[in-house]
C-alpha positions as MATLAB code, in Angstrom:
seq = 'MFETVRNAFKVKDIRNRLIFTFCMLIVIRLGCELPLPGFNRYYFQEWFSQLTGDSFDFFNAFTGGSFENMSLFALNITPYITSSIIVQLLTIAIPALEEMQREGEEGRKKLVSITRYLTIGLALIESTAMAIGFGRQNLLTQFNVLNVIMIICALTAGSAFLMWIGEQITEHGVGNGISIVLTINILSRIPDDMTGLYQQFVADKAVAFAILSAVIILAVILATVVLTILLNDAERRIPVQYAKKMQGRKMLGGNSTYIPLKVNTGGVIPIIFASSLMQFPVVISQLLGRSGGTSIWGHILRTLSSSNWFKTATPWYTIGALIYIVLVVFFAYFYTSITFNPLEVADNMKKQGGFIPGIRPGKPTSDYLTKILNYIIFIGAVGLIIVAMIPIFFNGVFNAHVTFGGTSLIIIVGVILETIKQVESQMVVRNYKGFLNT';
ca = [
    -110.155   65.619  -94.337;
    -108.277   67.643  -96.823;
    -105.320   64.989  -96.792;
    -107.942   62.513  -97.707;
    -109.467   64.224 -100.540;
    -106.014   65.068 -102.060;
    -105.011   61.551 -101.722;
    -108.247   60.415 -103.236;
    -107.474   62.371 -106.460;
    -104.482   60.453 -106.980;
    -106.295   57.217 -107.464;
    -107.958   56.999 -110.930;
    -111.040   55.022 -109.874;
    -111.832   57.158 -106.748;
    -111.067   60.345 -108.853;
    -113.562   59.370 -111.619;
    -116.222   58.551 -108.928;
    -115.651   62.118 -107.435;
    -116.067   63.840 -110.720;
    -119.139   61.906 -111.496;
    -120.589   62.846 -108.026;
    -119.628   66.582 -108.774;
    -121.264   66.343 -112.183;
    -124.241   65.004 -110.799;
    -124.562   67.790 -108.227;
    -124.381   70.379 -110.853;
    -127.191   68.811 -112.824;
    -129.185   68.946 -109.568;
    -128.553   72.693 -108.962;
    -129.439   73.406 -112.444;
    -132.590   71.598 -112.208;
    -133.527   73.618 -108.994;
    -133.552   76.659 -111.155;
    -135.589   75.503 -114.111;
    -139.017   77.177 -113.769;
    -142.059   74.901 -113.428;
    -144.448   75.148 -116.362;
    -147.917   76.578 -115.779;
    -146.792   78.191 -112.533;
    -146.508   82.114 -111.915;
    -143.241   82.280 -110.102;
    -143.459   85.910 -109.252;
    -146.734   85.570 -107.678;
    -145.766   82.629 -105.871;
    -142.625   84.242 -104.452;
    -144.749   87.098 -103.231;
    -147.120   84.925 -101.648;
    -144.088   83.016  -99.960;
    -142.572   86.153  -98.434;
    -145.956   87.114  -96.852;
    -146.252   83.771  -95.234;
    -146.255   84.253  -91.244;
    -144.057   81.745  -89.457;
    -141.773   79.016  -90.840;
    -144.475   76.679  -92.055;
    -142.373   76.040  -95.228;
    -138.878   76.911  -94.288;
    -138.045   73.268  -93.238;
    -139.389   71.989  -96.616;
    -137.749   74.857  -98.403;
    -134.205   74.054  -96.670;
    -134.603   70.304  -97.678;
    -135.198   71.226 -101.302;
    -132.235   73.782 -101.668;
    -134.677   76.638 -102.192;
    -136.442   74.925 -105.323;
    -139.542   75.178 -103.360;
    -139.308   78.924 -102.946;
    -138.286   79.307 -106.690;
    -141.296   76.649 -107.652;
    -139.060   75.074 -110.060;
    -139.071   71.496 -111.637;
    -137.332   70.056 -108.517;
    -139.806   71.838 -106.148;
    -140.623   68.417 -104.534;
    -137.237   67.395 -104.599;
    -136.219   64.066 -102.721;
    -138.726   64.692  -99.813;
    -141.040   62.046 -101.136;
    -138.211   59.472 -101.258;
    -137.161   60.502  -97.625;
    -140.690   60.037  -96.220;
    -141.273   56.566  -98.182;
    -138.027   55.421  -96.737;
    -139.201   56.055  -93.260;
    -142.683   54.761  -93.852;
    -141.220   51.403  -95.312;
    -138.734   51.150  -92.288;
    -141.288   51.595  -89.965;
    -143.678   49.024  -91.590;
    -141.054   46.435  -91.537;
    -141.784   46.072  -87.640;
    -145.607   45.889  -88.267;
    -145.812   43.751  -91.449;
    -144.155   40.208  -91.092;
    -143.890   40.074  -94.849;
    -141.555   43.124  -95.060;
    -139.718   42.059  -91.859;
    -138.888   38.723  -93.618;
    -137.593   40.469  -96.676;
    -135.319   42.683  -94.596;
    -133.836   39.361  -93.138;
    -133.289   37.833  -96.579;
    -130.096   39.785  -97.034;
    -129.174   41.425 -100.515;
    -132.358   40.086 -102.224;
    -134.593   41.296  -99.653;
    -132.894   44.745  -99.715;
    -133.768   45.018 -103.456;
    -137.396   44.256 -102.855;
    -137.544   46.763 -100.085;
    -135.755   49.178 -102.380;
    -138.479   48.459 -105.280;
    -141.231   49.002 -102.684;
    -139.733   52.306 -101.669;
    -139.504   53.558 -105.315;
    -143.034   52.906 -105.882;
    -144.196   54.529 -102.789;
    -142.119   57.648 -103.650;
    -143.887   57.957 -106.895;
    -147.348   57.576 -105.076;
    -146.388   60.291 -102.480;
    -145.076   62.631 -105.123;
    -148.463   62.308 -107.137;
    -150.105   62.888 -103.680;
    -148.145   66.053 -102.825;
    -148.038   67.579 -106.361;
    -151.820   67.052 -106.613;
    -152.307   68.920 -103.373;
    -149.883   71.754 -104.315;
    -151.360   72.241 -107.723;
    -154.897   72.309 -106.687;
    -154.138   74.206 -103.371;
    -152.042   77.076 -105.106;
    -154.439   77.131 -108.139;
    -157.154   78.034 -105.699;
    -154.953   80.875 -104.425;
    -154.638   82.097 -108.094;
    -150.940   81.259 -108.259;
    -151.114   79.472 -111.445;
    -151.075   80.968 -114.912;
    -154.373   79.329 -115.672;
    -156.247   77.058 -113.140;
    -157.768   74.335 -115.407;
    -157.548   70.666 -115.654;
    -154.904   70.601 -118.289;
    -152.502   72.939 -116.529;
    -153.081   71.073 -113.168;
    -152.254   67.697 -114.826;
    -149.054   69.111 -116.387;
    -147.940   70.576 -113.012;
    -148.587   67.216 -111.432;
    -146.604   65.126 -114.126;
    -143.660   67.809 -113.951;
    -143.312   67.795 -110.306;
    -143.565   64.023 -110.090;
    -141.117   63.582 -112.906;
    -138.652   65.867 -111.286;
    -138.836   64.036 -108.035;
    -138.499   60.680 -109.650;
    -135.452   61.848 -111.585;
    -133.732   63.140 -108.362;
    -134.351   59.741 -106.987;
    -132.679   58.069 -110.144;
    -129.628   60.599 -109.678;
    -129.442   59.720 -106.000;
    -129.103   56.012 -106.887;
    -126.577   56.730 -109.472;
    -124.390   58.473 -107.224;
    -124.500   55.648 -104.660;
    -123.727   53.252 -107.577;
    -120.987   55.206 -109.620;
    -120.054   58.007 -107.177;
    -118.939   58.216 -103.521;
    -121.156   57.965 -100.597;
    -125.058   57.463 -100.105;
    -126.545   59.328 -103.089;
    -129.811   60.379 -101.535;
    -127.788   61.831  -98.422;
    -125.593   63.625 -100.604;
    -128.353   65.287 -102.740;
    -130.055   66.302  -99.366;
    -126.688   67.730  -98.129;
    -126.114   69.900 -101.157;
    -129.481   71.121 -101.086;
    -129.017   72.366  -97.392;
    -125.608   73.796  -98.165;
    -126.904   75.784 -101.244;
    -129.066   77.868  -98.613;
    -126.258   78.789  -96.207;
    -124.676   81.451  -98.461;
    -128.099   83.543  -98.414;
    -128.332   82.885  -94.768;
    -124.879   84.196  -94.068;
    -125.631   87.125  -96.083;
    -128.956   87.869  -94.595;
    -127.165   87.591  -90.826;
    -124.355   89.977  -92.313;
    -126.893   92.547  -93.517;
    -128.781   92.547  -90.334;
    -126.160   92.478  -87.638;
    -122.800   93.708  -89.374;
    -123.388   96.014  -92.214;
    -124.022   99.673  -91.656;
    -123.627   99.105  -87.991;
    -121.178  100.848  -85.536;
    -117.670   99.048  -85.497;
    -117.831   97.773  -82.034;
    -121.252   96.380  -82.394;
    -120.525   94.949  -85.883;
    -117.209   93.031  -84.556;
    -119.170   91.706  -81.532;
    -122.080   90.519  -83.625;
    -119.645   88.648  -85.943;
    -117.705   87.119  -83.115;
    -120.936   85.873  -81.446;
    -122.502   84.552  -84.867;
    -119.211   82.651  -85.452;
    -118.915   81.237  -82.163;
    -122.339   80.147  -81.930;
    -121.851   78.392  -85.459;
    -118.701   76.917  -84.382;
    -119.820   75.658  -81.016;
    -123.210   74.029  -82.696;
    -120.780   72.341  -85.430;
    -118.515   71.022  -82.943;
    -121.482   69.862  -80.545;
    -122.842   68.133  -83.567;
    -119.667   66.278  -84.621;
    -119.217   64.831  -80.854;
    -122.852   63.868  -80.853;
    -122.658   62.077  -84.208;
    -119.282   60.057  -83.458;
    -120.120   59.406  -79.474;
    -120.601   55.864  -78.592;
    -120.731   53.658  -75.709;
    -118.717   50.299  -76.195;
    -120.091   47.267  -74.348;
    -117.134   44.560  -74.048;
    -118.127   41.220  -75.347;
    -115.970   37.964  -74.563;
    -116.435   34.869  -76.578;
    -115.749   31.425  -74.794;
    -113.035   29.198  -76.302;
    -114.387   25.953  -78.255;
    -112.772   22.762  -79.267;
    -113.197   21.954  -83.019;
    -111.323   18.928  -84.097;
    -107.846   19.454  -82.761;
    -107.964   23.120  -82.652;
    -109.126   25.381  -80.058;
    -111.087   28.229  -81.434;
    -112.745   31.496  -80.182;
    -111.735   33.077  -76.894;
    -111.350   36.469  -78.602;
    -113.045   39.704  -77.328;
    -114.853   42.393  -79.000;
    -117.463   45.086  -78.220;
    -121.013   46.363  -79.236;
    -120.939   49.991  -80.313;
    -124.070   51.698  -79.077;
    -124.121   55.291  -80.548;
    -125.341   57.924  -78.302;
    -127.326   59.364  -80.979;
    -128.850   56.271  -81.991;
    -131.902   57.709  -83.837;
    -129.771   60.048  -85.872;
    -131.704   62.997  -87.158;
    -135.012   60.872  -87.468;
    -136.470   62.208  -84.050;
    -136.100   65.849  -84.978;
    -137.487   65.224  -88.477;
    -140.598   63.468  -86.929;
    -141.104   65.854  -84.297;
    -140.722   68.970  -86.748;
    -142.900   67.159  -89.384;
    -145.628   66.379  -86.874;
    -145.786   70.110  -85.657;
    -145.455   71.672  -88.854;
    -148.142   69.492  -90.533;
    -151.253   71.529  -89.421;
    -149.494   74.714  -90.213;
    -148.524   73.683  -93.736;
    -151.973   72.467  -94.492;
    -153.750   75.859  -93.181;
    -151.342   77.669  -95.323;
    -152.360   75.597  -98.464;
    -155.914   76.331  -97.748;
    -155.305   79.830  -97.024;
    -156.537   79.849  -93.325;
    -154.138   81.180  -90.911;
    -156.774   81.183  -88.137;
    -156.396   84.868  -87.184;
    -157.019   85.706  -83.667;
    -159.088   82.691  -83.142;
    -158.147   79.729  -80.829;
    -156.989   77.811  -83.852;
    -154.781   80.804  -84.950;
    -153.075   80.850  -81.514;
    -152.538   76.884  -81.784;
    -150.973   77.213  -85.065;
    -148.505   80.081  -83.850;
    -147.680   77.812  -80.809;
    -146.725   74.947  -83.081;
    -144.578   77.396  -85.378;
    -140.936   77.538  -84.106;
    -140.402   80.986  -85.436;
    -142.873   82.192  -82.457;
    -140.943   80.764  -79.749;
    -138.596   82.599  -77.280;
    -140.094   85.943  -78.372;
    -140.251   88.442  -75.651;
    -143.321   90.001  -77.020;
    -145.334   86.571  -76.996;
    -143.637   84.406  -74.381;
    -146.754   82.163  -74.212;
    -146.056   80.693  -77.553;
    -142.825   79.126  -76.185;
    -145.055   76.398  -74.850;
    -144.644   74.839  -78.335;
    -140.895   74.456  -77.620;
    -141.792   72.273  -74.575;
    -144.007   70.139  -76.805;
    -141.252   69.732  -79.317;
    -138.805   68.775  -76.734;
    -141.187   66.023  -75.572;
    -141.823   64.872  -79.030;
    -138.027   64.582  -79.865;
    -137.458   62.487  -76.554;
    -140.490   60.268  -77.455;
    -139.421   59.758  -81.181;
    -135.779   59.097  -79.910;
    -136.875   56.095  -77.631;
    -139.525   54.842  -80.219;
    -137.286   54.861  -83.317;
    -134.424   52.995  -81.282;
    -136.931   50.610  -80.137;
    -137.844   49.531  -83.511;
    -134.120   49.511  -84.978;
    -132.373   47.829  -82.034;
    -133.733   44.804  -80.237;
    -131.693   43.978  -77.001;
    -133.414   40.561  -76.698;
    -132.461   39.529  -80.279;
    -128.858   40.712  -79.774;
    -128.752   38.754  -76.388;
    -129.901   35.635  -78.016;
    -127.307   35.836  -80.905;
    -124.595   36.532  -78.412;
    -125.637   33.300  -76.507;
    -125.902   31.313  -79.450;
    -122.380   32.164  -80.679;
    -120.920   31.791  -77.171;
    -120.581   35.261  -76.336;
    -121.157   37.121  -73.011;
    -120.673   40.449  -71.436;
    -118.098   40.132  -68.505;
    -119.941   40.024  -65.256;
    -123.337   39.552  -66.879;
    -124.992   36.236  -67.433;
    -126.060   35.348  -70.992;
    -129.833   35.345  -71.768;
    -132.254   37.694  -70.164;
    -129.838   39.217  -67.657;
    -128.023   40.326  -70.866;
    -130.884   41.795  -72.505;
    -131.852   43.752  -69.231;
    -128.420   45.083  -68.970;
    -128.217   46.234  -72.631;
    -132.030   47.619  -72.267;
    -130.713   49.745  -69.194;
    -127.561   50.796  -70.945;
    -129.682   51.860  -73.945;
    -132.241   53.890  -72.025;
    -129.537   55.905  -70.515;
    -127.537   56.701  -73.714;
    -130.781   57.427  -75.707;
    -131.781   59.923  -73.074;
    -128.405   61.538  -73.477;
    -128.492   61.604  -77.179;
    -131.958   63.021  -77.171;
    -130.758   65.988  -74.801;
    -127.844   66.400  -77.253;
    -130.236   66.749  -80.160;
    -132.380   69.057  -78.300;
    -129.609   71.405  -77.592;
    -128.310   71.353  -81.312;
    -131.970   71.969  -82.490;
    -132.678   74.697  -79.951;
    -129.709   76.842  -80.308;
    -130.732   78.303  -83.835;
    -134.358   78.523  -82.752;
    -133.382   80.459  -79.701;
    -131.411   82.964  -81.352;
    -134.070   83.295  -83.950;
    -136.645   84.029  -81.525;
    -134.507   86.407  -79.086;
    -132.628   88.253  -81.751;
    -134.926   87.780  -84.834;
    -131.927   86.156  -86.577;
    -133.823   84.348  -89.149;
    -132.088   81.620  -91.029;
    -133.563   78.591  -92.971;
    -130.940   75.938  -91.672;
    -131.100   74.723  -88.090;
    -129.899   71.880  -86.021;
    -131.615   69.325  -88.226;
    -129.650   70.657  -91.187;
    -126.387   70.783  -89.308;
    -126.622   67.232  -87.988;
    -127.403   66.113  -91.611;
    -124.392   67.951  -93.061;
    -121.942   66.630  -90.506;
    -123.154   63.096  -90.522;
    -123.166   62.976  -94.299;
    -119.736   64.569  -94.826;
    -118.055   62.423  -92.060;
    -119.887   59.284  -93.612;
    -118.737   60.105  -97.186;
    -115.059   60.709  -95.878;
    -114.883   57.233  -94.250;
    -116.222   55.581  -97.455;
    -113.562   57.357  -99.438;
    -110.975   56.058  -96.965;
    -112.245   52.743  -96.853;
    -112.166   52.505 -100.719;
    -108.433   53.720 -100.650;
    -107.560   50.863  -98.024;
    -109.301   48.374 -100.315;
    -107.377   49.664 -103.258;
    -103.945   49.591 -101.311;
    -104.761   45.788 -100.218;
    -105.412   44.859 -103.853;
    -102.109   46.606 -105.042;
    -100.187   44.854 -102.317;
    -101.817   41.380 -103.226;
    -101.235   41.860 -106.955;
     -97.537   42.589 -106.218;
];
């Protein structure tokens, strides 16, 4: 990785792209510290510190702490992520959107435009809910119409500006801009988490206990990262053979290739869906100022919150972990079913004269791909659950509270590996161009 970065800086075009990306990241981090006008940050931080559970930790990690600081970028790119997922799901349900997806570059541009408009709409809805909800809890300097409108406009503008920065990084920088913005947000929280773990388990402790704690913490982090890398790169390659065809006086075809089926076919989406679905009732209750207390609703909310799982004092709340596991498996199969169609792949192979050795073309090929896909989806879901559960388990058993978890690690590892691959591919293209010019 370091060799790739060092070689990339030797190429002027790639060096300029890297510098542009770095400058944009500085702008993002500065914006995350700009105070939101009309908001009392000190009251909000006091209110945030008194929250029970992790209702906003997931959201705060994705915004790089800007939500906790209630800065201009408090919404960050979460509306864009949500709108992208919604549009992707709607392409299956709405034929017009599905047709756009098949139109190539022009269709992609139309879908991007729809995603942008939907992002602004979601940002308006979320900022309105936050301004009114927090205003009712006396967290604004003044709870009146003008102040609420100003906060809504500021939060929406901040989210739209970050969306624009992400697109600029994609066009003039390196990697996928939105993914890089999300990654830098998550990375910005890790130093605080490491400091918290150090203060809790190492500082002012006996030497033997401090060393043992440090070794365990590093081992858990390293094992989780390695497992995430293996899960991200693992794939099942299905061999495909193409029959030879006579075209004119030439014999074409006869080559062999493979279909790469990733073990983690859904990426981080199943975990995001499952976490968002379980945290939604908790977040709404916190915004309304209703924790439920000792009522049945209060016990349900605590069951849904992962901060209460695996605690020896309240083991019954760990039922929520079982619900979470079921949701992750369900969304892994669901998301893969809408992004990969074995029947369509089998039909395309048949039209092009391709076949899987030992499997007849057509429906037998489709059934074979479905069988293999169901098998590797389950393996991928189990891997996702292990990565996601490791931080939650240690948080519950040892009360080692950290804002980043398995979801964050999967995003960080995936984006870094993908960005390095893009830099390497640009260097290869540049070398080819130099060879052809010579």
